TORKOL-4160 file (C-alpha; in steps of 0.2 Angstrom, whole numbers, padded with zeros to 4 digits, m for minus):
66
<pt num="1" X="0050" Y="m0014" Z="0119"/>
<pt num="2" X="0038" Y="m0031" Z="0117"/>
<pt num="3" X="0035" Y="m0040" Z="0099"/>
<pt num="4" X="0015" Y="m0031" Z="0105"/>
<pt num="5" X="0021" Y="m0012" Z="0108"/>
<pt num="6" X="0032" Y="m0011" Z="0090"/>
<pt num="7" X="0019" Y="m0020" Z="0083"/>
<pt num="8" X="0004" Y="m0007" Z="0087"/>
<pt num="9" X="0019" Y="0006" Z="0083"/>
<pt num="10" X="0018" Y="0001" Z="0069"/>
<pt num="11" X="0003" Y="0000" Z="0064"/>
<pt num="12" X="0000" Y="0020" Z="0071"/>
<pt num="13" X="0017" Y="0023" Z="0058"/>
<pt num="14" X="0004" Y="0017" Z="0043"/>
<pt num="15" X="m0012" Y="0023" Z="0048"/>
<pt num="16" X="m0003" Y="0040" Z="0050"/>
<pt num="17" X="0005" Y="0040" Z="0034"/>
<pt num="18" X="m0012" Y="0035" Z="0027"/>
<pt num="19" X="m0020" Y="0050" Z="0033"/>
<pt num="20" X="m0010" Y="0061" Z="0031"/>
<pt num="21" X="m0010" Y="0056" Z="0010"/>
<pt num="22" X="m0032" Y="0061" Z="0013"/>
<pt num="23" X="m0027" Y="0075" Z="0019"/>
<pt num="24" X="m0011" Y="0079" Z="0004"/>
<pt num="25" X="m0026" Y="0073" Z="m0010"/>
<pt num="26" X="m0038" Y="0082" Z="m0003"/>
<pt num="27" X="m0026" Y="0098" Z="m0004"/>
<pt num="28" X="m0020" Y="0096" Z="m0017"/>
<pt num="29" X="m0028" Y="0085" Z="m0031"/>
<pt num="30" X="m0017" Y="0087" Z="m0041"/>
<pt num="31" X="m0003" Y="0081" Z="m0036"/>
<pt num="32" X="m0009" Y="0066" Z="m0033"/>
<pt num="33" X="m0014" Y="0053" Z="m0044"/>
<pt num="34" X="m0033" Y="0042" Z="m0039"/>
<pt num="35" X="m0032" Y="0024" Z="m0037"/>
<pt num="36" X="m0039" Y="0019" Z="m0052"/>
<pt num="37" X="m0025" Y="0027" Z="m0061"/>
<pt num="38" X="m0010" Y="0022" Z="m0052"/>
<pt num="39" X="m0017" Y="0005" Z="m0052"/>
<pt num="40" X="m0021" Y="0004" Z="m0074"/>
<pt num="41" X="m0004" Y="0013" Z="m0075"/>
<pt num="42" X="0007" Y="0001" Z="m0062"/>
<pt num="43" X="m0004" Y="m0013" Z="m0074"/>
<pt num="44" X="m0002" Y="m0005" Z="m0091"/>
<pt num="45" X="0014" Y="m0019" Z="m0098"/>
<pt num="46" X="0015" Y="m0039" Z="m0092"/>
<pt num="47" X="0032" Y="m0037" Z="m0085"/>
<pt num="48" X="0020" Y="m0024" Z="m0071"/>
<pt num="49" X="0007" Y="m0039" Z="m0069"/>
<pt num="50" X="0016" Y="m0052" Z="m0068"/>
<pt num="51" X="0025" Y="m0045" Z="m0051"/>
<pt num="52" X="0009" Y="m0037" Z="m0045"/>
<pt num="53" X="0005" Y="m0057" Z="m0043"/>
<pt num="54" X="0023" Y="m0064" Z="m0038"/>
<pt num="55" X="0019" Y="m0050" Z="m0024"/>
<pt num="56" X="0001" Y="m0054" Z="m0021"/>
<pt num="57" X="0006" Y="m0072" Z="m0019"/>
<pt num="58" X="0022" Y="m0069" Z="m0008"/>
<pt num="59" X="0010" Y="m0056" Z="0002"/>
<pt num="60" X="m0004" Y="m0072" Z="0002"/>
<pt num="61" X="0008" Y="m0084" Z="0005"/>
<pt num="62" X="0017" Y="m0076" Z="0021"/>
<pt num="63" X="0007" Y="m0066" Z="0031"/>
<pt num="64" X="m0012" Y="m0074" Z="0025"/>
<pt num="65" X="m0011" Y="m0094" Z="0027"/>
<pt num="66" X="m0011" Y="m0099" Z="0044"/>
């Protein structure tokens, strides 16, 4: 397999997982919290906010800088 095929398969796997989560959230609304509530919960304390900023900076530095 070439690198291109591996990347395409990886993106397809992520897409299938995302679509599966959409279906689960529509079928079982009580099992999955809305995105806004999830973000509010994750950034509810100082340490989580700092970790979120550091992760975002790492992603930006490694994948978005060109």
